[in-house]
C-alpha positions as CSV (number, residue, x, y, z in Angstrom):
1,M,1.1,0.4,-16.3
2,S,0.8,0.7,-12.5
3,I,3.9,1.8,-10.5
4,T,4.8,1.1,-6.9
5,V,7.7,3.1,-5.5
6,S,9.5,2.3,-2.3
7,P,9.4,3.7,0.2
8,L,5.6,3.4,0.5
9,T,3.8,5.9,2.7
10,R,0.4,5.7,4.3
11,E,-2.0,8.2,5.7
12,N,-1.1,7.4,9.3
13,D,2.7,7.2,8.7
14,L,5.3,9.7,9.7
15,C,8.4,9.4,7.6
16,C,11.5,10.8,9.2
17,D,14.6,10.7,6.9
18,L,15.0,7.0,6.1
19,V,12.5,5.6,8.6
20,C,8.7,5.4,8.4
21,F,6.6,5.1,11.6
22,Y,3.1,3.7,11.4
23,F,0.8,4.7,14.3
24,T,-2.1,2.5,15.1
25,D,-4.7,2.4,17.8
26,V,-5.2,-0.8,19.6
27,N,-8.7,-2.3,19.3
28,V,-10.6,-3.3,22.4
29,Q,-13.5,-5.7,22.3
30,A,-16.8,-4.6,23.7
31,D,-19.6,-6.9,24.9
32,C,-22.1,-8.4,22.5
33,P,-25.7,-7.0,22.6
34,D,-28.2,-8.6,24.9
35,G,-29.4,-11.9,23.6
36,W,-26.3,-12.5,21.5
37,H,-23.5,-15.0,22.1
38,H,-19.9,-14.1,22.1
39,Y,-17.4,-16.5,20.4
40,G,-14.1,-15.6,18.9
41,A,-14.2,-12.2,17.1
42,S,-18.0,-12.4,16.5
43,C,-21.4,-12.2,18.2
44,Y,-24.1,-14.7,17.2
45,Y,-27.8,-14.3,17.4
46,I,-29.9,-17.5,17.2
47,S,-33.5,-16.8,16.3
48,K,-35.1,-19.9,17.8
49,N,-38.7,-18.5,17.7
50,V,-38.6,-16.6,14.4
51,H,-39.0,-18.6,11.2
52,L,-38.1,-17.0,7.8
53,S,-37.1,-18.0,4.4
54,W,-33.3,-17.7,3.6
55,P,-33.6,-14.3,1.8
56,E,-35.9,-13.0,4.5
57,A,-33.5,-14.2,7.2
58,S,-30.6,-12.6,5.3
59,S,-32.5,-9.3,5.3
60,D,-33.5,-9.6,8.9
61,C,-29.8,-10.1,9.9
62,K,-28.8,-7.0,7.9
63,A,-31.5,-5.0,9.7
64,L,-29.6,-5.9,12.9
65,S,-26.3,-4.6,11.4
66,A,-25.2,-8.2,10.9
67,N,-25.2,-11.0,8.3
68,L,-26.2,-14.6,8.2
69,A,-23.5,-16.5,10.0
70,V,-20.4,-17.7,8.1
71,V,-19.6,-21.0,9.9
72,D,-16.5,-22.5,8.4
73,D,-14.6,-24.1,11.1
74,Q,-15.2,-27.0,13.5
75,D,-14.8,-25.0,16.7
76,T,-17.6,-22.6,15.7
77,L,-19.8,-25.4,14.6
78,N,-19.4,-27.1,17.9
79,F,-20.0,-23.8,19.8
80,L,-23.3,-23.1,18.0
81,F,-24.4,-26.7,18.4
82,T,-24.0,-26.4,22.2
83,K,-26.0,-23.1,22.2
84,I,-28.8,-24.6,20.2
85,N,-28.9,-28.0,21.8
86,P,-27.5,-27.6,25.4
87,T,-29.0,-30.9,26.5
88,H,-28.0,-33.0,23.4
89,Q,-24.7,-34.6,22.5
90,K,-23.4,-33.8,19.0
91,P,-24.0,-36.8,16.7
92,Q,-20.9,-38.7,15.7
93,N,-19.6,-39.5,12.2
94,G,-21.5,-36.6,10.7
95,V,-24.9,-38.1,11.2
96,C,-27.7,-35.4,11.1
97,Q,-30.8,-36.5,12.9
98,I,-32.2,-33.8,15.1
99,N,-34.8,-31.7,13.4
100,A,-33.4,-28.3,14.3
101,D,-32.3,-26.5,11.2
102,Y,-31.0,-22.9,11.1
103,W,-30.2,-20.8,8.0
104,I,-26.6,-19.6,7.7
105,D,-24.9,-17.7,4.9
106,G,-24.0,-20.2,2.2
107,T,-25.7,-20.5,-1.2
108,D,-25.2,-22.0,-4.6
109,Q,-27.9,-19.9,-6.2
110,V,-25.4,-18.2,-8.6
111,V,-23.8,-21.4,-10.0
112,E,-25.4,-24.7,-9.1
113,G,-22.9,-26.8,-7.1
114,H,-20.6,-23.8,-6.6
115,W,-21.2,-23.0,-2.9
116,I,-20.2,-19.5,-1.7
117,W,-20.6,-17.4,1.5
118,A,-23.0,-14.8,0.2
119,T,-21.7,-12.0,2.4
120,F,-18.2,-12.2,0.9
121,S,-18.9,-13.9,-2.4
122,S,-16.1,-16.3,-1.5
123,P,-16.0,-20.1,-2.0
124,M,-17.0,-22.2,1.0
125,E,-14.0,-24.2,2.1
126,G,-13.9,-27.3,4.3
127,N,-16.2,-30.3,4.4
128,F,-18.7,-30.2,7.2
129,W,-21.6,-31.5,5.2
130,C,-24.1,-34.0,6.6
131,P,-23.6,-37.4,4.9
132,G,-24.8,-37.5,1.3
133,N,-24.9,-33.7,1.1
134,P,-25.2,-31.4,-0.7
135,S,-27.9,-33.4,-2.4
136,N,-30.0,-30.7,-4.2
137,N,-33.1,-32.8,-3.8
138,G,-35.7,-31.8,-6.3
139,G,-33.2,-29.5,-8.0
140,H,-34.1,-26.6,-5.7
141,E,-31.9,-26.9,-2.6
142,D,-29.7,-23.8,-3.0
143,C,-29.4,-22.4,0.5
144,L,-27.3,-23.6,3.4
145,E,-28.6,-24.5,6.8
146,F,-26.9,-25.4,10.1
147,K,-28.0,-28.9,11.0
148,D,-26.7,-30.8,14.1
149,G,-23.4,-29.0,13.9
150,H,-23.0,-29.7,10.2
151,W,-23.9,-28.2,6.8
152,N,-27.0,-29.2,4.8
153,D,-28.6,-27.8,1.7
154,D,-32.3,-27.0,1.6
155,V,-35.0,-25.1,-0.3
156,C,-34.4,-21.4,0.2
157,T,-38.1,-20.6,0.6
158,K,-38.5,-22.9,3.6
159,P,-39.4,-20.9,6.8
160,Q,-37.1,-21.8,9.7
161,P,-34.9,-20.2,12.4
162,F,-31.6,-18.6,11.4
163,I,-28.2,-17.5,12.9
164,C,-26.9,-14.0,12.5
165,E,-23.3,-13.0,12.9
166,M,-22.0,-9.6,13.9
167,E,-18.4,-8.5,14.2
168,I,-17.6,-7.4,17.8
169,T,-18.0,-3.7,18.3
170,I,-14.6,-2.0,18.3
171,I,-13.9,0.9,20.6
172,K,-10.7,2.8,20.9
173,P,-9.0,3.5,24.2
174,S,-9.1,7.0,25.5
175,S,-5.4,6.8,26.3
176,D,-2.8,8.8,24.3
177,D,0.0,6.5,25.4
178,Y,1.9,4.4,22.9
179,L,4.1,1.4,23.4
180,I,7.5,1.5,21.7
181,D,10.4,-1.0,21.4
182,G,12.3,-0.4,24.7
183,T,12.4,-3.1,27.4
184,N,14.4,-4.1,30.5
185,E,12.9,-7.6,30.8
186,V,16.3,-9.3,30.5
187,I,18.2,-7.3,33.1
188,N,16.2,-5.1,35.4
189,G,17.1,-1.5,35.0
190,F,19.2,-2.1,31.8
191,W,17.0,-0.7,29.0
192,V,17.6,-1.9,25.5
193,W,15.8,-1.7,22.1
194,A,14.1,-5.2,21.9
195,S,14.5,-5.5,18.1
196,T,18.2,-5.0,18.1
197,G,19.3,-5.7,21.7
198,K,21.3,-2.4,21.7
199,T,21.5,-0.2,24.8
200,I,19.2,2.8,24.6
201,S,21.6,5.7,24.2
202,Y,19.0,8.5,24.0
203,T,16.3,8.7,26.7
204,N,13.4,11.1,27.4
205,W,12.0,9.8,30.7
206,D,9.2,11.7,32.5
207,T,9.9,13.0,36.0
208,H,10.8,10.2,38.5
209,E,10.7,7.6,35.7
210,P,11.4,4.7,35.2
211,N,10.2,3.7,38.7
212,N,9.0,0.1,38.2
213,K,5.8,1.1,40.1
214,H,4.1,-2.3,39.7
215,S,7.3,-4.4,40.1
216,N,6.9,-5.7,36.5
217,D,7.0,-2.5,34.5
218,D,9.4,-3.8,31.9
219,C,8.2,-2.1,28.7
220,L,8.5,1.4,27.4
221,Q,5.6,3.8,26.7
222,I,5.6,7.3,25.2
223,G,2.9,9.7,26.3
224,N,1.8,12.7,28.3
225,W,2.4,12.5,32.1
226,N,4.0,15.2,34.2
227,K,5.6,16.4,31.0
228,A,4.3,16.0,27.4
229,D,5.6,13.4,25.1
230,T,7.9,11.7,27.6
231,W,8.7,8.1,28.5
232,N,7.3,5.9,31.1
233,D,7.9,2.3,32.1
234,A,4.8,0.1,32.0
235,S,3.6,-3.5,32.3
236,C,4.2,-5.4,29.1
237,S,0.7,-6.9,29.4
238,V,-1.1,-3.6,29.2
239,E,-3.3,-3.2,26.2
240,D,-2.3,0.1,24.6
241,N,-1.8,2.0,21.4
242,F,1.5,1.2,19.7
243,I,3.9,2.5,17.1
244,C,5.4,0.3,14.4
245,E,8.6,1.3,12.5
246,M,9.5,0.2,9.0
247,D,13.0,0.8,7.6
248,D,13.3,2.4,4.2
249,T,13.6,-0.5,1.7
250,K,16.9,-0.6,-0.1
251,N,18.4,-3.5,-2.1
252,S,20.9,-4.5,-4.6
253,W,19.6,-4.5,-8.2
254,T,19.2,-8.3,-8.1
255,S,17.5,-8.4,-4.7
256,A,15.3,-5.5,-5.8
257,A,14.2,-7.5,-8.8
258,S,13.4,-10.5,-6.6
259,F,11.5,-8.3,-4.2
260,C,9.3,-7.0,-7.0
261,K,8.7,-10.6,-8.3
262,A,7.5,-11.6,-4.9
263,F,4.7,-9.1,-5.3
264,H,3.8,-10.3,-8.8
265,S,5.6,-7.4,-10.4
266,Q,9.0,-6.4,-11.9
267,L,11.5,-3.6,-11.8
268,A,10.1,-0.8,-13.9
269,D,10.6,-0.6,-17.6
270,V,10.5,3.0,-18.8
271,K,9.7,3.0,-22.5
272,T,8.4,6.4,-23.3
273,R,9.1,10.0,-22.3
274,E,5.6,10.1,-20.7
275,E,6.4,7.2,-18.4
276,N,9.8,8.7,-17.5
277,T,8.2,12.1,-16.7
278,F,5.5,10.3,-14.5
279,L,8.2,8.4,-12.6
280,I,10.4,11.5,-12.1
281,D,7.4,13.6,-10.9
282,T,6.6,10.8,-8.4
283,I,10.2,10.6,-7.2
284,E,10.3,14.4,-6.8
285,K,7.2,14.3,-4.6
286,I,8.9,11.6,-2.4
287,K,12.0,13.8,-2.2
288,R,9.9,16.8,-1.1
289,Y,8.0,14.8,1.4
290,S,11.0,13.0,3.0
291,G,13.6,15.8,2.6
292,T,16.0,13.2,1.3
293,V,17.4,12.4,-2.2
294,H,17.3,8.8,-3.2
295,D,18.6,6.7,-6.1
296,Y,16.2,4.2,-7.7
297,W,16.9,0.9,-9.5
298,I,14.9,0.2,-12.6
299,D,14.9,-2.8,-14.9
300,G,17.7,-2.0,-17.4
301,T,21.0,-3.9,-17.6
302,D,23.9,-4.5,-19.9
303,A,25.3,-7.4,-17.8
304,V,25.0,-9.9,-20.8
305,I,26.7,-7.8,-23.5
306,E,28.6,-4.7,-22.4
307,G,27.0,-1.6,-23.8
308,F,23.9,-3.4,-25.1
309,W,21.2,-2.2,-22.7
310,V,18.1,-4.3,-22.4
311,W,15.0,-4.4,-20.1
312,A,15.9,-7.5,-18.1
313,S,12.4,-8.8,-17.6
314,E,11.8,-9.2,-21.3
315,G,15.3,-9.0,-22.9
316,K,14.3,-6.2,-25.3
317,Q,16.7,-3.4,-26.1
318,L,16.0,0.0,-24.7
319,S,14.2,2.1,-27.3
320,Y,13.8,5.2,-25.2
321,T,16.6,6.5,-22.9
322,N,17.2,9.5,-20.6
323,W,20.9,9.2,-19.7
324,H,22.7,11.9,-17.7
325,P,25.4,13.6,-19.8
326,N,28.4,11.3,-20.4
327,E,26.5,8.3,-19.2
328,P,26.6,5.3,-19.3
329,N,30.3,5.3,-18.7
330,N,30.8,1.8,-17.1
331,E,33.2,3.2,-14.5
332,N,35.8,0.6,-13.5
333,G,34.2,-1.8,-16.0
334,K,31.6,-2.9,-13.5
335,E,28.5,-0.7,-13.9
336,D,26.0,-3.0,-15.5
337,C,22.7,-1.9,-13.9
338,L,20.4,1.1,-14.5
339,E,19.3,3.6,-11.9
340,I,17.5,6.9,-11.9
341,R,19.8,9.3,-10.1
342,N,19.8,12.9,-9.0
343,M,22.8,14.8,-10.3
344,H,23.1,18.6,-10.1
345,N,19.4,18.7,-8.9
346,H,18.2,16.8,-12.0
347,Y,16.9,13.3,-12.2
348,A,18.1,11.2,-15.2
349,W,19.6,7.7,-15.9
350,N,23.0,6.4,-14.8
351,D,24.7,3.0,-14.9
352,Y,26.0,1.8,-11.6
353,L,27.5,-1.2,-9.7
354,C,24.6,-3.8,-9.4
355,S,25.6,-4.7,-5.8
356,H,24.9,-1.2,-4.4
357,E,21.8,-1.0,-2.3
358,F,19.3,1.6,-3.5
359,N,15.6,2.2,-3.4
360,F,13.8,0.8,-6.4
361,I,10.6,1.0,-8.5
362,C,8.4,-2.0,-9.1
363,E,6.0,-2.1,-12.0
364,M,2.9,-4.3,-12.3
365,D,1.5,-5.2,-15.8
366,D,-2.0,-4.2,-16.7
367,T,-4.0,-6.9,-14.9
368,K,-7.4,-8.2,-15.9
369,N,-9.5,-10.8,-14.1
370,S,-13.0,-12.0,-13.7
371,W,-14.8,-10.3,-10.8
372,T,-14.2,-13.3,-8.5
373,N,-10.5,-13.6,-9.4
374,A,-10.1,-9.9,-9.0
375,A,-11.6,-10.0,-5.5
376,N,-9.2,-12.8,-4.6
377,F,-6.3,-10.9,-6.1
378,C,-7.1,-7.9,-3.9
379,K,-7.3,-10.2,-0.8
380,T,-3.8,-11.4,-1.4
381,F,-2.7,-7.9,-0.8
382,N,-4.8,-7.5,2.4
383,S,-7.3,-5.4,0.5
384,Q,-10.6,-5.7,-1.2
385,L,-12.4,-4.6,-4.4
386,A,-13.2,-0.9,-4.0
387,E,-16.4,0.2,-2.3
388,V,-17.7,3.6,-3.6
389,Q,-19.9,5.0,-0.9
390,T,-19.9,8.8,-1.7
391,R,-19.9,11.1,-4.7
392,E,-16.5,12.3,-3.6
393,E,-15.0,8.8,-3.7
394,D,-16.6,8.2,-7.1
395,T,-15.2,11.4,-8.5
396,F,-11.8,10.6,-7.2
397,L,-11.8,7.2,-8.8
398,I,-13.1,8.5,-12.1
399,D,-10.5,11.2,-12.2
400,T,-7.8,8.6,-11.6
401,I,-9.2,6.3,-14.2
402,E,-9.4,9.0,-16.8
403,K,-5.7,9.9,-16.2
404,I,-4.7,6.2,-16.6
405,D,-6.8,5.8,-19.8
406,R,-5.3,9.0,-21.2
407,N,-1.8,7.8,-20.5
408,S,-2.4,4.4,-22.0
409,G,-4.4,5.7,-25.0
410,S,-7.3,3.2,-24.4
411,D,-10.4,2.9,-22.4
412,H,-10.8,0.2,-19.7
413,N,-13.5,-1.3,-17.6
414,Y,-12.9,-1.6,-13.9
415,W,-14.5,-4.1,-11.5
416,I,-15.5,-2.8,-8.1
417,D,-17.0,-4.6,-5.1
418,G,-20.8,-4.5,-5.9
419,T,-22.9,-7.6,-6.6
420,D,-26.5,-8.7,-6.7
421,A,-25.5,-12.4,-7.0
422,V,-27.4,-13.4,-3.9
423,I,-30.7,-11.6,-4.5
424,E,-31.3,-10.3,-8.0
425,G,-31.7,-6.6,-8.0
426,F,-30.5,-6.2,-4.4
427,W,-27.1,-4.7,-4.8
428,V,-24.6,-5.0,-2.0
429,W,-20.9,-4.4,-1.4
430,A,-19.6,-8.0,-1.3
431,S,-17.0,-7.4,1.3
432,T,-19.4,-6.1,3.9
433,G,-22.8,-7.3,2.7
434,K,-24.2,-3.7,3.1
435,Q,-26.7,-2.4,0.5
436,L,-25.4,0.3,-1.8
437,S,-26.4,3.7,-0.4
438,Y,-24.8,5.7,-3.2
439,T,-25.0,4.8,-6.9
440,N,-23.9,6.2,-10.2
441,W,-25.5,3.9,-12.8
442,H,-25.4,4.6,-16.5
443,P,-28.8,5.4,-17.9
444,H,-31.0,2.3,-18.1
445,E,-28.6,0.3,-15.9
446,P,-28.5,-2.1,-14.2
447,N,-30.4,-4.1,-16.9
448,N,-29.3,-7.7,-16.1
449,V,-28.9,-8.6,-19.8
450,D,-29.7,-12.3,-20.3
451,G,-30.4,-12.6,-16.6
452,K,-26.7,-13.1,-15.8
453,E,-25.2,-9.6,-15.0
454,N,-24.5,-9.8,-11.3
455,C,-21.3,-7.8,-10.9
456,L,-20.5,-4.1,-10.8
457,E,-18.1,-2.3,-13.1
458,I,-17.1,1.3,-13.8
459,S,-17.2,1.6,-17.6
460,N,-16.8,4.3,-20.2
461,H,-19.9,4.6,-22.4
462,N,-19.2,8.2,-23.4
463,S,-18.8,8.9,-19.7
464,Y,-17.6,6.9,-16.7
465,A,-20.4,5.5,-14.7
466,W,-21.6,2.1,-13.3
467,N,-22.8,-0.9,-15.2
468,D,-23.8,-4.5,-14.3
469,N,-21.9,-7.1,-16.3
470,L,-21.2,-10.8,-16.5
471,C,-19.0,-11.7,-13.5
472,S,-16.8,-14.0,-15.7
473,H,-15.7,-11.2,-18.0
474,E,-12.0,-10.2,-17.5
475,F,-11.6,-6.5,-16.7
476,N,-9.2,-4.3,-14.9
477,F,-10.1,-3.7,-11.3
478,I,-9.6,-1.4,-8.3
479,C,-8.4,-2.7,-4.9
480,E,-9.0,-0.7,-1.8
481,M,-7.0,-0.9,1.4
482,E,-8.2,0.6,4.7
């Protein structure tokens, strides 16, 4: 059982009472290296005079801290066509006739006909194929080339030019200034919080501020000027660091249940003393961190039959309980929902009016998926399968897995992000395409049993270490969020 407790905190968050602030640094784009072409959020290198096979081209791009290009939209196809053929007009109706082919990142080497972007192990979407393609002529056309602004399959061993793609280098501004929510754009000199429209009642202006120095300084910064940590008015178009604020999440019992469902989970069932202890320990940590006592909705209710308490998500009667003394008492005949409440400095269960807005605890069932589906699941939460790049990270994961397995009473296998699906024996982190620099294989692994074990798991064969396994197996998995 995995538990998510609101409010969530992150490494860069500062939680003050009932508000969490998330500090982020603005990203500023730097120029592409010499000889590369800037388009969108990427730099592209076109190797017109270097001819390599697809695997060699992939390795060559990686040596440049890049990957073969992922070209999956019409605008990028058009841009690259004009760079390769500046004097030619792009053929109409998908006709591919100019003999200028360039390797890009797609392949169906893993499963014939299932085209993926090798760097991300993600399916190729869109239809930018030359007419009649992919054709797999001769049964060996397993690699993707850029041809006249379209896609075409060809034999991977064919030497030809290629296109590398590199994410634009990110640098951070040296400024310690942060934009916050204040503005006087509507009425000059009348400062309000933009999110609510309310007049700013507390201010902390720097000396001689606000002064509207540039005649359009309508947005509010916090930073160090004449005095430290004070306010300044600035142009709203300035690219600066900024601070986001997220309110502490509270809901009625019904709305909390709906919120959990939106994240493929449910309000928490607490079926054993061990689970209850785990939750209360977690709640205590949040209380110590925030300095505030919260109540938390969980999944129990007796709304259907008064006094007959069930877990709402499955309709089963509560087999384990941890009520406060003299609870549940159904005060005023309306207390039909279950909360964890702190009374007399002690957390236990209480029945309460379902319409009250409290914090709440979501629970996600033990989830198993194939490696590809696991990767896609992580992406839906703006994360990825975990990369394990150091012994310290590996130790942390193994310690966590051991605790989970001890609590559940069973051993699990866990997918992480590694794969050698593109080039057998060449293991990379799928999300970045970078070769594994740290490994922790079981003895005699990876062994590629039956020639089909192309995905990386953490498994328990007397000890937790790494193993290659069939990507279609359904295991637990570990998502990582930066």
